[in-house]
C-alpha positions in Angstrom: -2.3 -13.6 10.1 0.2 -13.2 12.9 -1.3 -12.6 16.3 0.7 -9.4 16.8 -0.7 -8.0 13.5 -4.2 -9.0 14.4 -3.9 -7.4 17.9 -2.8 -4.0 16.5 -4.8 -3.8 13.2 -7.7 -6.2 13.8 -11.3 -5.7 14.8 -11.3 -1.9 14.0 -11.8 0.3 11.0 -8.6 1.6 9.6 -8.5 4.4 7.0 -5.4 4.3 4.9 -3.9 6.5 2.2 -1.7 4.9 -0.5 0.5 6.1 -3.3 0.6 4.6 -6.8 4.0 5.1 -8.4 4.6 3.7 -11.9 8.0 3.9 -13.4 8.7 2.4 -16.8 5.5 0.3 -16.6 6.2 -1.1 -13.2 4.5 -0.2 -9.9 6.4 0.1 -6.6 5.1 -2.3 -3.9 6.1 -3.0 -0.3 6.3 -6.5 1.1 4.4 -6.8 4.4 5.0 -10.0 6.5 2.3 -11.3 8.8 -0.7 -9.9 6.9 -1.4 -12.8 4.5 1.3 -15.2 5.6 5.0 -14.6 4.9 4.5 -12.2 1.9 1.9 -9.6 1.0 2.7 -7.0 -1.6 0.8 -3.7 -1.5 1.5 -0.1 -2.5 3.2 2.0 0.2 1.0 3.9 2.5 -0.5 3.7 5.9 -3.1 4.8 8.4 -4.2 8.4 8.4 -3.5 10.0 11.8 -6.1 12.3 13.5 -5.8 15.8 12.0 -3.6 14.6 9.1 -4.7 15.0 5.5 -4.6 12.0 3.2 -2.0 13.7 1.1 0.1 14.4 4.2 -0.2 10.8 5.3 1.1 9.6 1.9 4.1 11.9 2.0 5.0 10.8 5.5 4.5 7.1 4.9 6.5 7.1 1.7 9.4 8.9 3.3 9.3 6.5 6.3 8.8 3.2 4.3 10.7 3.9 1.0 13.1 6.8 1.5 11.4 8.5 -1.5 10.0 12.0 -1.3 6.8 12.2 -3.4 4.4 14.7 -4.8 0.8 13.6 -4.4 -1.1 14.0 -7.6 -4.6 13.0 -8.6 -7.0 11.0 -6.4 -7.5 7.6 -8.2 -9.9 5.3 -6.4 -11.0 4.0 -3.0 -11.0 0.3 -1.9 -12.8 -1.3 1.0 -11.7 -4.6 2.4 -13.6 -6.5 5.1 -12.3 -10.0 6.1 -10.0 -11.9 8.4 -11.0 -9.6 11.3 -9.6 -6.6 9.2 -11.6 -3.6 7.9 -9.8 -1.1 5.8 -10.9 1.8 3.7 -8.0 2.8 1.4 -7.7 6.0 -0.6 -5.3 5.7 -3.6 -3.5 8.7 -5.2 -1.1 8.9 -8.0 2.4 10.0 -6.8 5.6 11.1 -8.5 9.1 11.0 -7.0 10.6 14.4 -6.3 13.5 13.3 -4.2 15.2 10.8 -2.0 16.4 7.4 -3.0 14.8 4.0 -2.8 15.7 2.2 0.5 13.7 0.0 2.8 12.5 2.0 5.7 10.4 1.3 8.8 6.8 1.2 9.8 7.2 3.1 13.0 3.6 3.2 14.4 4.1 3.0 18.2 3.3 -0.5 19.5 2.7 -1.9 16.1 4.6 -5.0 14.9 7.3 -4.4 12.3 5.9 -5.8 9.1 8.0 -4.3 6.2 10.2 -6.8 4.5 11.1 -5.4 1.1 10.4 -3.0 -1.8 10.3 -3.9 -5.4 9.0 -2.6 -8.7 6.7 -5.1 -10.4 5.7 -5.0 -14.1 2.7 -6.8 -15.5 4.5 -10.1 -16.1 6.0 -10.1 -12.6 2.6 -9.5 -11.1 1.1 -12.3 -13.1 3.7 -14.7 -11.6 2.8 -13.8 -8.0 0.3 -15.9 -6.0 -3.0 -13.9 -5.9 -3.2 -14.1 -2.1 0.2 -12.4 -1.9 -1.0 -9.3 -3.8 -3.2 -6.4 -2.8 -6.8 -7.1 -3.8 -6.8 -4.4 -6.5 -4.7 -6.8 -8.6 -7.7 -9.1 -8.8 -9.1 -6.5 -11.2 -6.0 -6.1 -13.3 -2.2 -6.7 -13.1 -1.4 -3.9 -15.5 0.1 -1.0 -13.4 -0.8 1.6 -16.0 -4.4 0.3 -16.4 -4.8 0.5 -12.6 -3.5 4.1 -12.7 -6.6 4.8 -14.8 -9.0 3.3 -12.3 -11.6 5.6 -10.8 -14.4 4.9 -8.3 -15.0 2.6 -5.4 -14.0 -1.0 -5.2 -15.1 -3.6 -2.6 -12.4 -6.2 -2.4 
């Protein structure tokens, strides 16, 4: 992990809200550099700000990172990750696109290092071809985007 990422995100609890968008059997993922080496693919989302709802966070983060306007639908599942001096609790919601167009945006948290490097829809075969350490931990349970859309509960990754 890059020292700049560690400095901003490490050694503290971070509560994140993430959107799960499946289109034609493929899920949209954002490439984050410096988290697990040069590539780390995870669903778009980010840290919930004080006074912000999880749904509001997802709408804001998706607009900033992907250029897509989303409607936040059902709560799907929660994940907790503790490791590499990171501690994150992530809330996943199904989202649908209601506007905008896909374009790489920014991760504008003040003082945070820029980590966004790309956006891509991945189907099951493309996910299987990725190195496991370059994918969000939820893919250790399944690489089928539609199956994950059906997940419910709490997962310790």
